Structures are given as structure tokens and as C-alpha cells.
N, C-alpha and C positions, 0 to 999 in steps of 0.2 A: 199515406202510401209512399214511403220512401223508396220502395222497390220500383214502383211505377216511375217515379222521378228519375231514379238512377238509370232505368231502362231507356227512358225517353232521352236522357242526356247522351247515352251511348249511341242511340240512333241519330241524334242530332250531329254528333261527331262524325259518324259515318256519312251523313248527308253532306257535311262540310267537305269531306274527302272527295265525295262524288262531285261536288260543286267545283272542286279544283280540277278534276278530270274535264269537266265542261269548259272551264276557263282556258286550260291548256289547249283543248280541242279548238276552241274559238280562235285562239291566237294562231294555231296551226292553219286554220281555215283562212285567216287574214293573210298570213305569210304566203300560202300557196296562191291565193288570188293576186296578191301584190307581185309576187315573183312572175306569175303568168302574164300580167299586164306589162310590167317593166320589160321583161325579156321579149314579149311580143312587140312592143313599141321600138325597142332598141335594135333587135336582131331579126325582126320579122319571123319569129319562131314561136310556137306555142308549146307549152308543157303538155305532153300527152296525158290524157286521163284527168284533166283538171276538174271536169264536171263530176266524174266518178268520185274523186277524192273529196271534193267539197260536199257532195251529197251524202257520202258515208260518214264523214266527220260531222256534218250537220245533225245527223241522227244522234251522235254522241253528245253534242252540245245540248240538244233539246232534252233528251232523256236523262242525262246525268245531272241536269240542273233542276229537275222537277221536284225532288224531295226538299231541297233547300228553299225553293219557292214556297212550298207549303209551310216550312218552319217559320219563315218570315211573313207568312200570310200575304204574299204578293200576287196570288192568283185572283182572277176575276170572281168577285163574290157579290151577288145581287141580294142585298139584305134590307132594302128600303121598306119592304112589307114585313119582314121578320122582326124588325125593331118595334113595330106597332103591337106585336103580340105580347101576352104575359110572359114573364121570365121563365116560368116552368115550361110553357109550350116551346119557347125558344130552345131551351135545353134539350127537350125531347126531339125537336126537329134537327138540332145539331147532332145528336146521337144517331138518329136515323140517317142523316147525311153522311156521317162517318162510316156507318155500316154499308150504305149503298155504294159509296166511293171505294171502300175496301173490296166489295164484291166485284165492281167493275175492273179495278186494277188487278185483282186476282185472276179474273178472266183474261185480261191482257197478258199477264205473265204466262198463264197456261197456254194460250194460243201462240204467243211468241216463241216459247220453247218448242211447242209442237211444230210450228212453221220452220223454225231453225233446223230442227232435225230432218224435216222433209227437204229443205234446201240443201243441207249437207249431203243427204243421200243422193239427191239428183245431181250434185256437183255444180250447181249454178254459180256463175261467176259474174263479176261486173263486166260491162260491155267492153271498155277500152283497155283497162289494166289487167283484166282477168283476175281480180282479187276475189277470194271467197267471200260470200255475203253472210254466211251463217254466224260468224263471230259478232257482227254488228247487230244481228237479230237477237242473239243471246244477250248482248249488252242491254237491249231494251228490257228484257225480262229482269236482268240483274239490277238495273237501275230503278226498277219499280218496287223492289223488295223493301228498301227503307221507307218509302212512301206508305206502303201497306202497314208496316209496323207503326208508323206515325198515326195512321187512321185508327189502329187498335188503341193506341195511347189516348187519342182524342175521344174515342168512344168510352173508354174507362173513366176519363176525367168527367165526361158528361154524366155518366152514371153516378159517380161520386158526388158531383154537384147536385144532381137530382135527389140523392138520398139526404143531403144536408138541408134541402129546402123544406 
């Protein structure tokens, strides 16, 4: 299935770009925190909205790194029981796990988009800086799309492996 491999490579490339968004966001979080601490100690002044900024950027760090975490299999995986099962059962459970995860993250995308539209319509803003919240909520949905596509690839690979057994 060279088409599946090409598709997966494109998704992995997108996941890498998203990971760079997370890395830059993390660096920005660090800079804002450091700036707030240094300015606070030297000039007894605090950067207004630091908590708003760090909280919103933290959402970017977490969500934009999740697909790359899946690519490198760095998520928590409890498989000490799974390895005791026959290989065919392992493949079936992996396929089911991919479909279940796909369903959960599709629900997350759907509800995030729905919630972002509601927040946009209500005009809700962050408390201190009065930044609109909906772009950050939309970013949650956007960042889950590559992960869903990776789950589809994992499912297809499991089916292919199951057919070859």
C-alpha cells in the first residue's frame, strides 16, 4: 500500500510542523514567565495578563504536540497484558484501539468547534487582557486533525497486518 505510506508520511510532516508550533509556544511561555519574574524582581512591576498568556499558550503547547507524540509512540501505553495475548488478538485490539481513539478525538474536534462558535457568538474574552478565546479553542480542533488521520493510518495498517496473518 504505497498510497497509505505516502499519506502517512504527509501526515507525519504536518505533525512535525504542528510540533514546531508547540515548541515555539513553549519558548514563548518560558520567555513571558522569565520576563515577568525578572521585571517583577528588578522593578517591582508585574506584566499584566501573564496568567492569561501562559494559560492560553499552554493550550497550544499541549494540543499541537499531541500528534507528534503519537508518531513517536511517546504516549502512555499499558501493554503488559497485551503482549501475553496471541499476535492476531493483539492486532485486532490495536485496530479497535485506533478506531476507538479516532472516535474520541473526532468527538473532541466536533465539540471544540461547536464550543468555539458559541464562545465567539457570546464574545467571551480572557479576564485580564480581554483576548478572544475562540481562536485558541479552534486551535484545539485543528491540532487534533492530524492525530485522527494517524489513527486512520494505524487502523489500516492493522487491517493489512491482519490480512497477512
